[in-house]
DOZARO-391158 format. One line per field, with one value per residue (C-alpha): residue number from 1; x, y, z negated. Coordinates in steps of 0.5 Angstrom, whole numbers, plus 500, padded with zeros to 3 digits. Layout:
% DOZARO-391158
seq [NUM	...]
east [X	...]
north [Y	...]
up [Z	...]
This chain:
% DOZARO-391158
seq [1	2	3	4	5	6	7	8	9	10	11	12	13	14	15	16	17	18	19	20	21	22	23	24	25	26	27	28	29	30	31	32	33	34	35	36	37	38	39	40	41	42	43	44	45	46	47	48	49	50	51	52	53	54	55	56	57	58	59	60	61	62	63	64	65]
east [697	704	701	696	700	707	711	716	716	723	726	732	734	736	737	744	749	750	743	741	735	732	734	732	725	719	719	713	716	717	724	726	733	735	742	742	748	743	740	745	744	736	737	742	737	731	735	737	730	727	733	731	724	725	730	724	720	725	726	719	717	723	720	714	718]
north [438	441	448	446	441	442	436	433	428	426	420	416	412	405	401	397	400	394	395	400	403	399	393	394	392	397	398	394	388	381	381	388	389	395	397	398	403	408	407	411	417	416	417	423	426	425	427	434	435	434	438	444	443	443	449	453	452	454	460	462	460	464	470	470	469]
up [150	147	148	142	138	137	140	145	151	153	158	156	161	159	165	165	169	173	176	181	181	186	183	176	174	171	164	163	167	163	167	165	162	157	155	148	148	149	142	139	144	143	135	136	140	136	129	133	135	128	125	130	128	120	121	125	119	114	118	118	111	109	112	107	101]
């Protein structure tokens, strides 16, 4: 699909550090716990992806001026 429509897919781990992978519940479990500390990293990641995309569009548009 990404070959036809630009996009991105990323994994951002949010398991609390006190839980091992085996102890942590699956994401869709009502008992799942998430460490909100990763929200800053996720926001920075998405912002960087947006800036890179906008810069690529700007560079392409500048070629046609």
